[in-house]
N, C-alpha and C positions, 0 to 999 in steps of 0.2 A: 364668315363664321369660323371660329377656331375649331380645329380637329386634332385629335391626339393619335398620331401613328403608333405611339407606344402602347395605347390601349388595344389596338388591333394586333400588334406583335405579341401581346400577352395572351392572346386567345388560347394558344396551345398550352400556356402555362397554367391557366386558371383551373384546369382539370384536377390538379392535385392540391389546390389551395382554397380554403374557405372555412367559415365558421357559421353555424346556423342554429335554429331552435330544435328542441327535442321532437321526434316524430314517432308515432305509435300506430298500430294497425290491429284490427280485430280478426285478421285472416288466420288460417291455420298455420301452425308453427313448424310443420314438418314437410319434408319432401322425400320421395322414395329413391333408393339406389338398389335396384334389383328387388329383393324381398326385405331389404333393411330400410327402416325409416330414419332419415336424418333430420335432426332439428335444424332450424335455420342457422344457428351458430355453427353447427357441425358442417353444414353445406358451405359456409363461408371459409371455414378452415380447409376443407377439401379443395375449394377453388384456389386458395392461396398456395397450397401444395402443388396443384396442377400447373400453376404459373411458373414454377421452377423449371418445368420442361420446355417453356416457350423461349426460343432463341431469336425469333423475328416476328413482327406483326405489322399490319397496316391498319390505321384507324382514322376516322374522321371526327373532327371536333366542332362543336357549335357553342358559341357564347352569346347570350342575350343579357343586356343591361338596360332595362326599361326606364330607369330613373336617372340616367346621366343628364347633367344640367343642360347640355346642348341638344338633347333629344335621344330617343332610344338608340342603343348601339347593338349591332349584330355583326359577328365575325365568324368565319368558317375557315377551317384549315385541315390539311391532310398531313398525317404523320406516318413516316416509315421508320422502323426501328430494327437494328440488327445487333447481335452480339459477336458474330464471326463473319469474316476473319478479323474484324476490328470493330469495337464498340462504336456505334454511330447512330445519329438521329438525322433525319431529313424532314424539315417542316416547310410546307408550302402554304402561304396564306391565300386561300382561294377567293375570299370575298370579305370586304369590310365596309360597313355603312354606318353613318351617323344621321339620325332623323330621316332615314330613307334616302340619303344622298350617298352614292358610292364614293369611297375614297380611291382616287386614281393611283395606278402604279401597283406592281406586284412585289411580293416579298418571298424570298426563299432562303432558308438557312440550312447549312450542313454543319453538324456539330459532332466533333470527336471529343475525346476526353480533355485535351489541352489546346485544341485549335478549333476555331469556328470560321466558316466561310459564309458571307452574306451577299445576296444579290437583291438589291433594293432599288427599284426604279427611281424613287424620289430622291435618292442620293446623287444621281448622275450629274445633276446641275450644281451640286453643292460641294463636291470634292474634286480636286485636281487630278483626275485619273480617267483614262479611256478604257479601263478594264471593266468587264461586266461583273466580276467577282472581287470582293475585298476579303483579305485574310486577316484574322485577328488572333494574336497569340494570347491565350487566356492565362498562361503561366506568368507572363511578364507585363501584364497590363498595369499601368499606373493608377493611382487612387482616383484621379479625375475621370476615369472611365467606369466607375463603379456602377452607374445606372445601366450601361450597356451590359456589363457583366451580369447584373441581376436578371436581365431578360434571358440571357443564355443559360444561366443557372436554373431558372424556372423551367425552361424547355427541357433541360436535362433531368429535372425532377419529375417530369411527367412519365413515370415509370410504372408499367403494369404490375410488376412484382411488389413494389412499394405500396401502391394503392391497395392491392388485395390484402397485403399483410396488415395494413392499418385498419381495414374493415373488420378484421377478426377481433379488434379491441371492443367491438360493440357489445353492449349489455342488453339492448332492447330490440335487436333485429328480429323481424318476423316475416313469414312468407306472405306474399300479397297476391298469389295466384299464378296461373300459367298463361304465358303470352308469347306469340311469335315475334321475333326480332330479325329482320332481314331474311325472312323465310325459314328461320331456325327456331324450333320450339325451345322455350326457356322458362325458368322459374324466376319470378320477380321477388326480390327481398328488399325490405325497407327498414331503415333504422337510423341511428346516430352512433358516432364513436367519439370518445373523449380524446382530445388532441394530444395531451401530454402522455397519456398511457399508450396511445397508438404509436407515437414517435419512439417510445422505448422498445417497441417491437422490431425496429429497424436496426441494421448494423450502423455503427457510429459514422462511417463514411457516407452512407445514404442519408442518415438523419440530418447531417449538416447541410444537405442539398435540398431538403424539402421545406418549403416556406408556407406558413399559414398567416394570412393577414389578420390583424386584430379584429375583435368584434364578438367574441364568444369563446367558450371552452369546448364546444362540441361541433362536429360536422354532421350535417344531415345528408343522407345518401339513399339512393335507390340503385340496385344493381340487378341485371338480368343475366342469369347463368344458364348455359346450355346443359344438356344431359351428360356431357363429357366433363363438366365441372369448370369450363372456361367462360369468362364473362363476354357477353355480346354487346352489352350496353351498360354504361355507368353514368349516373347523373348526380350532380351536387346542386342543391338549390339553396336560396337565401345566402349565397356566398357574398361576404363583405369584401369589396375591393376598394381601391383608392378613388374610384370614380363612380361608384354606385353599387347596387345589390344585383348580383348576377345569378343566372342559371347556366350551368355548364354541363354539356353532354358529350360523351365520347361513344362512338360506335366502333367496335372492333370487327374488322371485315375479314381478316385472314390471320392464321397463325402458322409459323414454321414453314413458310414457303420460301424457295430460293430467293435471295435478295443480294444486291451489290450496291452499297452506298460508297461512293468514292469521292475524293477531293476533285475540284475542278482542274482542268489542265493548267499547267504553270503559265502558259502564254496568255491565259484569260484571267489571271489573278494578279491583283495589285495589293500592296500593303496599305493598311489604314494609316494615313499620316498622323503623327502624334499631335500636331497643332491643329488638326481639322476634325477632331472628334466631335460629332454633333450630339445634341441632347435630343434623343428621339421623342421624348415626351412633349417637346415644344414645337414640333413641326406644325405648320399651319397649312391647311388645304382649303382653297376658295370654295364657297358654296356653289353648287351647280345650279345653273339656270336662273 
């Protein structure tokens, strides 16, 4: 049975990409900040402003695609993000399965602004290298590596600040009650935001890196915000992807804790050969059992 490693790699990317139907709620539209009552829209604005103070975080991602043609897809990943001393992402694919069958091999990506490092177990037998890591220069990549580029660009667009800024474009957000997330009390907000208007809220350089697949003009979202104004959970549902309709969920586990994301040692890193660029979307993994 055919398996798409590209779908699993895109698990972290889906968090910021998707178009869905309108969503409404009959829950109260306000939450409190001391003695002042915030509307749901004001609460989202406050959360977007609080995100400006976040310089690092750890998050877990979950992607479910129940209608994939080969069977339900589930992928889980861990993301670490830092702004200092160097802007960097570290994405580890913790689990990926299609129709209940685990896809073998691990995936780990370290992404800086212009350089990516990939550790992909499935590539070891396909590329002529004994190095555990592959270095990919994103500034000088030829056109025939565009598919790999898009995967890394999507990882880069999974940005807390961009997500929250886009939510503030919502015209129908409403409060959906109080709920604990990871042991932290939060307020749940639900709504949609128009894609074009939301993108206009981003700086031009960020706007170019955020990708929404076709399928609609609005994104449906649910976000759980703690009493400090920071999101603890963000969910996008009815997300249209190239392989099916997804539900993507991110749990933010920590903010502004010391972090050090560094490039792998030079003696463990090889260059990705120009003539051996694989098409990740076309990897085949035998069905188990």
